[in-house]
C-alpha positions as CSV (number, residue, x, y, z in Angstrom):
1,M,-0.3,-0.1,0.1
2,A,1.2,3.3,-0.8
3,K,2.0,6.0,1.6
4,L,0.0,9.3,1.2
5,K,1.5,12.1,1.7
6,I,-0.8,15.1,3.3
7,T,0.7,18.3,4.7
8,K,0.7,19.8,8.1
9,K,-1.6,22.4,6.9
10,V,-4.3,19.9,5.3
11,C,-4.0,17.7,8.3
12,T,-4.7,20.6,10.8
13,S,-7.6,22.0,8.8
14,L,-8.9,18.7,8.5
15,I,-9.0,18.1,12.4
16,N,-10.2,21.5,13.3
17,S,-13.0,21.3,10.9
18,L,-14.3,18.0,12.3
19,A,-13.7,18.7,16.1
20,A,-15.9,21.7,14.9
21,G,-18.3,19.5,13.3
22,V,-18.4,21.1,10.0
23,V,-17.4,20.1,6.3
24,P,-13.6,20.4,5.9
25,I,-12.9,22.9,3.0
26,T,-9.6,21.1,2.4
27,G,-8.6,17.8,2.2
28,L,-11.7,16.2,2.2
29,E,-10.6,13.4,-0.8
30,Q,-8.2,12.2,2.3
31,I,-11.1,11.2,4.3
32,A,-14.0,10.4,1.8
33,V,-13.8,6.4,1.4
34,G,-16.2,3.6,0.0
35,R,-17.5,5.8,-2.8
36,E,-15.9,4.1,-5.7
37,K,-19.2,2.0,-6.4
38,E,-21.1,5.0,-6.3
39,L,-18.9,7.2,-8.1
40,N,-19.0,4.6,-10.7
41,S,-22.6,4.2,-11.2
42,L,-22.9,8.3,-11.5
43,L,-20.1,8.2,-14.3
44,Q,-22.1,5.1,-16.2
45,N,-25.5,7.3,-15.7
46,L,-23.3,10.5,-17.6
47,N,-22.1,8.3,-20.2
48,D,-25.8,7.0,-21.2
49,I,-26.9,10.3,-21.3
50,A,-24.3,11.4,-23.7
51,E,-25.8,8.6,-25.5
52,G,-28.8,9.9,-25.3
53,I,-30.3,7.3,-22.7
54,A,-32.6,8.8,-20.3
55,A,-31.3,8.9,-16.8
56,F,-33.1,10.1,-13.3
57,R,-30.9,9.9,-10.1
58,F,-31.8,11.3,-6.7
59,I,-28.9,12.5,-4.9
60,I,-29.4,12.8,-1.4
61,V,-27.3,14.9,0.9
62,N,-27.1,14.8,4.8
């Protein structure tokens, strides 16, 4: 497994934001995990739309 290099500034921003209960402004990609299937499905929908196939999707954000 490759080691990720995260700057001290991004680490501090992540920790401070999460401690305050808000969404981090930077570094969110470092903690967003397990979304590969969701993103692939969305990309497939976009490809289908580009080919003229209709698609409808609800995106619920908490």
